[in-house]
N, C-alpha and C positions, 0 to 999 in steps of 0.2 A: 504493499499498500504505500509506503513513504516513496519508495522509487517513483511509483504512478503519479503521486502529487509534486516531486521534482522534477519529472520530466514534465508535467502540465504546467510548474511554474517557468520554466526554460520557455517555454513556449510562449508563455506571456512577456517575458522578460526582454525577447527576441525580435521585439518588433521595431523598438523606437532607436531612431539615429539622430535626435538632436545635441547638438551641446547645450549642457546646462551654462546659464547667466553667470559669471564670476561672481558681479553683486548682486544677491538674492534679499537683501532683507529690505521689506517692502511694510510701508505706513500704510495702517489703516486709514484710509479717509472717511470723509462725512458722506452719509447716504445724500441720494442725488435728491431724494423726495423733499428730504428738509433743509435743503439750498435755497436761498432765492432764485428767482428764474433767471437772472441777470447772469449770475453766477455760475448754471447748469452747464453750461456750455464748454465753459473754462474744465470744469470737475468731470465733464463727461471726457472731453480728451485726454485729462490726468489718470483717469480709471484705464481709459485706453492702452494706455502708455504703459503703465503698471502690469496690464497683463501681457507685458511683450517679454515679461521675464521668465525666462526656461529653467525650470528644476529637472535633477536629476530621479527619474520613477525606474532607473534600472539597476546601477551597482548599490545605490543604497535608498530603497523606497523610503526609508524611516527618517530619515533624513529632510531637516528645513520645515518640519510638519506644520509649523506654526505659520510660514510664510507660504505657504501652499495652500490651506488655507484662506488667507488674506486673498489671495488671486482667485480660489475657488468662491469666495463671497462675493467679490467686484465682478468675475464673471456672470453671477447668478444676478447679480442687481442691474447690469446692463442688459440682460435678458429681459427682465423685464420691464424694464424702461422705456425699451425699443420699443417694446410691444405695446403697453398699455398708454403711451404718450401720442401724442401728435407734434409736429413742428419740431422735432427735435434733431432731424438730420437735417446738419445746414452744409454748407459747402466747405468748411473747415472740417469735419468729419470723416469724409469719403476717403480722403488721404488716409488717417491715422486706423479707421476700422479697416481698411484693405490691408494697413502695413501690419496691423495685429495678427490679422489671420493670417498671411503671408509667413509672418516670423514663427507661428507656433505649428505650421501645418505644412508649408512645403520643406522636406526633409528629404534625406535619402533612405528608402526603402530598403531592408535586408533580404540578403538571399532566402528563399522559400525554406520552410522548414515541414512542408509538409509533401507529401508525395504530388507529382501531377500528375495530370492528365485522365484517362479512365481508372487508374488506381485509386483517386480521391474521392471519397464518397461524404456529402456533407451531411448525411445522416448518422456517418458513423464515428469519422473523423473529426477531432475535437482541432477549429479554426485556432493559428494562432490570433492572441488577442492584444490590443497594443496595450502597452502597459503605463502610458501616459494618459488613460481614456480619462478620467475623472476631471483633466482640464479639458482634452482635445473634444468631449464630446459638449462642453458647454460653449467653444471657441466655435463652433459647426452650429449649433444652437442658434447664438447671437448672428453669426453672418448670416444664416438663415432667413429670420426675422428681419434683420437691416436688409435684402434684397425684396423681402417680400413688403416690405413697408409701403404704404399710401404713398410714404412724404419722399420715396426712393425717386430719384431721377436719374436715369439712364445715360443723359446727357452730359451730367458734372459727375459722372461715374467713371466714363468710359476712358478720364485720363489712368484710368489705376486699373478699371478690369480689362486689362489689353491683350492682345494674342499672347504674348507672352506668359500673363496669368492664368489664361487657359489652358496653355502647355504643359505648364506646372499643374496645372487642376488633373488635367488627366492624365498625368505619371502618375497621381496619387488613388489611380482605379486598381492599382497593380496591387493595392494592401490587400494582406491576408484576413483583416479584422473585418466580419460583415457588418458591423457597426458603422463604420466607416465609410465602407461601399455605397452604403446605403443614404446616407448625408450627401454624399457627393453627388449622388445621381440627381438626387433633386435638385441641389445646389445648382448643378449644371444644366439642369433641365429651366431652370429660371432665368439661368442667364442665358441661354437659347432665345428665351419666349420674349426677353426684355433688350436684348442690345441685337439687333437686326442685323447690324456692319458686321457682326462677328458668325455669324448662320455658316456661312461658306465656309470659313476658315475652322471652325467646330467640326462639319461636316469630312472636310479633306484632311484634318486628321486625325478623325476617328476610322474615315478608309486608310490613313497610312498607319495605323496601331492595329488593324485587322490584317492587313498585308502583313505586317509583321510577325504575328500571329500565326494566321494560316502559312505561309511560306518559309517563315526560320524558325521562331522558336518552340510553337506549338504549348505557351503555358502564358496563362494570362488570367488573375483573378479577378479582375472586373468584366469579362466581356459579356458575360448575363445582366451586367446593370447597365451596360453601354447600348446593349439591344434592345433594353428596356425603353431606353430613352428615344430610340431611334423609332421603336412601336407608337411612341405617340408622335414623333415628327411625319414618318411618314403619311400618316393619317390625316396631317393639315397639309399634304403636298398639291399644288394645283394643277390641272389637267389642261391642256396633255405634258404627261410628264416629259422632264426636260432630258435630256442625254445622260448628262451626270449621273440620274435618278436610277435609268437603264443599267448603264454601266454597273454601279453600285450595287444592283440586285444579283445579275448576272457574272460579275467578276468577284463580288465580296460574299453578299448572302448562301449564293448557292454554293460556293468551294467552302463554305463554313460547314456544309454537314461531314465532307472527308477527313476531319481533325478528330482525332481515337477522342477526344474528350468531350463529344458532341452532348453526352446528357446532361453535363453541367448546367448546358446554356438553353437544350432546345427547345423549351417550352415557349421561350421569348423569342426567339430563333424561327417557328413554325409560325408565331403571331404575325410576326415583319412581313412572312411571306405572304399570308392570308391578307393582309394588310394592302400588299402592292395589287393582288390580283383583284381585290374588292375595289380598286381604284383603278388598276386596267386589264380588261380579262384579257386583251390581246395579249398579254405577257405569259398566259395559260400556257401554250404549247411549249414555249423556253423553258418555263419552271417545270413542268411536267417529265421534259425530257432530260433536264438538268438533273433533277431526283434519280432516272433511270439511271442515269449516267454514273451517278454517286452510288448506286443501291450497293448496300455491304454482301458479301460473299461468303463471309464465314462467320460471322460477329450477328449472331441469332438477338440477343437485347437491342441492338443498333437497328435490326429489321425492324424491329416491333416500334422502334421511334418513329422510323421512316413510313411504316403502314399508319401510324396515328396522325400524321402530319398529311399525308395523303388524304386520308380521311377529311380532314380538314379544308384542304383545296377543293375536294368534290363536293364537301357543302356548300360551296360559293361558287364552281364552276358553271357557266353557261352551256347550255345543250350544243349550240354550234361549233363552242372549243371542245368539248366533250368528244363530238365524232371525231375532232382530227387528232385524238391522243388514245382514245378507247382501245386500240391493237395492241400498241405496246406497253398500255398500260395492264391490260385484262392478261397479256403474254406474262407480265412480272409477276400479276397474282396468282395466276394459275400454279406458278413454282412456289408461291410462298403458301399456296395451299397445300402443296406436296411436302412441306418439309416437315420432316422427320422432330421439329422440335416443336413441341407441341404450343409454345406460346405463340410461336408466327403463326402457325395454321390457325390457331383458335382467332388470332386479332384479325387474318385475313377473312375468314369466314364471318366476321363481325359486319363486314360490308353490307351483308346481307338484311341485316336489322335496322339498316338506313333507310328510310321511305324514300328520300330523295335519288339516292344512287338507285334503288330499285326503279325508281321512274324514267331514271335515264337508261337501266339494262334493259327494261321492258321494250323502250323505243327502239334499241338496237338488238334485240335479242337473236335475230336473225346470227349476226357477225360476231356474238361474245359467248352465247351457246357454245358454239363449235370450240372455239378457244379451252373454254374451260371444262367442257365436259369429260375430258381424259382426266383430267386432274380430281374432280371431286367425285367421279365414278371408281376410280382407282385406289382413291383414298378411304375407301369403306373399310379398308382392314386395319386403319391406323390404330397403333396402340392405346391410345390415349381414347378411352370412353366418351369425352365430353366432346371431342371431335366427333365421333361417331353422330350423334343430336344434331350437331351445325350442319353437316353433310346432308345428311338427311332432309333439313329445314330447306335448303340451298336446292337441292334436287326438285324437293317439291315445286316451289316458287318459280321454278325454270320449267317445269311438268305444268304449269297453270298459266304460263306466258303463253307457251306454245306446244301443245299438245304433240300435235304432227311433226315439229323440228326435233321434239326431246325422243320422238318412238326413231326418227331415221338416225339420232347421231348414235342412240342404244344400239340399234344394228350395225352401225359404221363402225362402233365401238368393239362390239363384240367380236367382227369380221378382222378387224387388225390385231385383236387378240389373239387370234386364231392362227394369222398371218405370223405373229411374232413366235407361237409357240412353234410352228415349223420352222421356222427360218432358225429359233434358237436347238432344234433338232439335228437340222442339217448342219450347225455347226459344231454340235455335238459327234454328229458322226466324222466329220472333216477330222475333229482334232483326237477320235478314237483311231481314224485311219494313221495319222502321224504317229501315234502312240504305237501302234502295230509294227510301222516302219522302222521305228526305234529299235523296238525288241528282238527284231532278227538280226540288230549291228551285234558281233561277238563280242563286242568291247561292254553290252548294255548290264550283263552282271555285272562286273567288275565294278563298273561306273555308277551305277546305283546303288552298291554297296558303300563305295568309299562317301556319296553324297546324301545317303539315310533315305535313300528313295524306296516305297513303296511297289515291292515285283508282284504283292499278291493281286493287283489290280485286275477285276474281270475285264479290261481293255486291252489285258497285254496280247492275248490273238486276235484282237478286233480288226485286222487289217483288211486291204481290199484291193485285192489284185486280180479277181473277175467273180464269176458267179460263186463258185466253189475252190476254194485255194487249200493245201494241204502241205504243213510243214513238219518236219522233223525236228525234233530238241533233245540235247543230251546231258544230264546232270544230277544233280545229287541232291536232296531234298532238305532244307533247311532247319531239321528239327534236333540238331546237335548229335545223332547218332552215326556212328560212322558205318557206310556200307558204298558198293563201288556205284559209281555212276551208271544210270539207268538211262533205256532209250525209250521215247514214246513219239506219238504221231498223231497229228489233230488236223479237221478239216474246219473252215472257218468261213460260214458264210456272211459276203460281204454288205449284204442288204440291210441284214437282221445284225448282224453280228455273232449270231450262234458259234458255238465250239462243240463239235462232236469227237470226241476220241473214234481214233481209226485203230491204229496199231499200236497197244502198248508192251512193256517189256515183260516178265514172267510175273513183278509186282502185280501188273494189269490183267493177266491171268488168273492171278489169284483171287482178285479181286476188280468184278468186271465194272463195280458201282465207283472206281477212283475217277474223281473228278480231276478236272483240267487246273484247277488250282491248286491241288498238289502238286501238279508240273511247277505251275509256277511260281511255286514258294521255293524254288530250285537256288541254289546260293549261285550258281554261272549257269548258262543255258546257251549252249553253242547250235541257232535255230540251221538249219538247213532245207531250201525248198527243195 
């Protein structure tokens, strides 16, 4: 238990990289509410400057407790003051407020102490928490209230909240503390809404961050939060969409599906994709084909995520767009239905519980049913019983849509199945002939013994050189008993593979029921035609 506590403490203190201020003695200042109105602005600025003092929460968390409490009280008072009063944000306040925020929060983040990618489970793995959070939380709270205040004027603040400020803010999104990322998400969204001149720059820098994540590092803690911001931004895009936004969809959002840590941010990513399609349905074909391009081959949990997203897309798809993608889409869906992983098959079969998807399928059943039928009919032997009920439900729905087509597909499936059986039988016969030819080779016995091959195969004499073939073999039985080599002669029917003893040695005469397997178990066989 003590080791777990120590490990948890190490995680907490690993997050801070701010150098403490040398002179940390703070004087407790009067309350703003008890100060005459004429002196409040000066006191407000004085308290903001006081909150720029940084303390050590890592090496010695118990140091300077008195001064830490003074700063915490001052921050609490500033949050309350900005929230409850009007006309308190004057021109002189902007520079000090932004400076206080920057001094406290713009810092170097430590290397990640949690596993990256698909190994990290937010529900199981404990996140690294910021050691200085008692102060940082209040700084974030103050700045958020400051930006959201009715008194806040973007034209006055744009001298201080500029591109450099935004770039440093974006760097903090890689923080491992989810509480910090949640504040950053809200603050960046407010800045995007209030500062029109920074919107294009914010989108560009977010794109660059995504490019780095997809093609270089594949590790970033704030992808989900950034996608959540973009979800609301996409919702406000004007029509027709700019080429910049189309490129963002095709070159950023779609490739995000191939990163191994998709599970961490997939809900937010799927929401962005659906938002784009609701804005511009003509993008549906490119999006669906892009999803099929990145469809996982051997990662079943990821397949389930893709199926979830695909259903969300089909919920908003227009019939004319559905017709463009239904063939490749249902070919992939047929593969999922046939998957031995029951969660993949189950999720794919749930599509037949969606009324809107069923209406689309019904309108195009003549093209969709032939694609899906073999997968549905052939999966009736699935090992999971839950799948059986879902398959019968899907088959029943197809039967109700078009009984005649269903019967035709059933007959065609049985014909194809019979052809496949015949093909397999022919394939087996060909291999049997090859095996028989190999057995005739004088070196087969020693080769089979050296490599541990089974010489008692019923296919040993199943060769085919004509309607009836006779072979003579010389060998000794492999039962461990000392005996001289014995001679045997067999006849092999090429079409049926039947083996019939023709002439046996003295042992055969004594025992007419001697089977060919007795001969096949010889240690070494010298076949002579």
